[in-house]
N, C-alpha and C positions, 0 to 999 in steps of 0.2 A: 504494499499499498503506501500510498506518499506522502511522505508529510513537510508539510507546509512552515515555512515563519515567516512571519510577519513584525515588517520594522520599520519604524519612526524613524525622523529623516536624524542624521545625524549619532544614528543607532547602529554600534560596529557589531559585524558583521561576523568577522575574524581579524584575529589580532598578528601581527608576523610575530613568529618566533612558535607559535601554538600549535600542539603539536594536532595533526594533520587529522579529519574526520572522516571530510569526505568532499565532495565537491557541490554548490550549487547553482543553480540555472533562476536565469533572474524572469519572471511571471509578466511582473506587473514593475517603474518604477524604476529609478536607475540610481545605480550603486561606482560610488569612487574611492580606486584603488591604491595603495603609497606604499610608500615603501621609505622606511630610517636607516639611512646609509652609518655607516664602524663613524665618519665623523660628526654621528649625531644630524648630520641635516637630513629633512626632508622630503621626500619627491612622486609628487600625485606620475602614477603613471597611465591610468585610464579612466573612462570613465561606460560601465558596461549600462549596457541599454538591455529589455528584453529577449530573450532569445538566445544572449550570450550566459555563459559562464564564469564559476569563480574558481581559481582553487586552486592555482599554482601551488608544485612545494618544489623543499629542498630537504634534501636526504641527511643527516648527519650519523653516520656512524648505522645505528639499527633505525633512528626515528628516521618520520615523512613528518616537516612540521610546513605551515604556509609559510611561504618566503614573502610578503605582502602583506596589506591591512587593509581591511574590505568595510564600509560607514553609507550607508545607504544617506541619498539627498534628497528623498521626495519621503514624506510621510505615507502613508497604504504601503508601500513599498514589498511586491509578494517573491520571495524565494523558495523553491523546492528543495531540500537536499536531498540526494543521494549520497551514501553513507557507503566510506570502500571496502568495510565487510563485508556490501553486500552480495550473498555467494554467488549473485551470474551477475559479470559484468555485461555483459550483453544490451543493458539499457543503457547504459552507462556509452557502452562504444558507436549503438543508435542513436545516439545525440548527440556525441558527438562527428560523425556520420553526415547529418540534418545541416546541421552551420557551416561545416567539410561542405557540402553544397551547395545553400547558398551562394 
């Protein structure tokens, strides 16, 4: 079954360096992604719109972590959560294939 998150403007979806739990598909609203560098400077990476997904990772040893932070830029932002532990990644692959086809 689908797990949906409803977030408000300015609300953190996930934080850079947080353990990776899965991907997020944007259903409505706009999401800003940003990264804090070792120097402490912050860079806005992108603004994601409905149909795009979030969840780029970095691997450190045995851990997977989010490589950037993501924040809702609008009230009523809806995200579909796709857990990494899902025994069947066919659903995720289908979503990625659809994105590539667009």
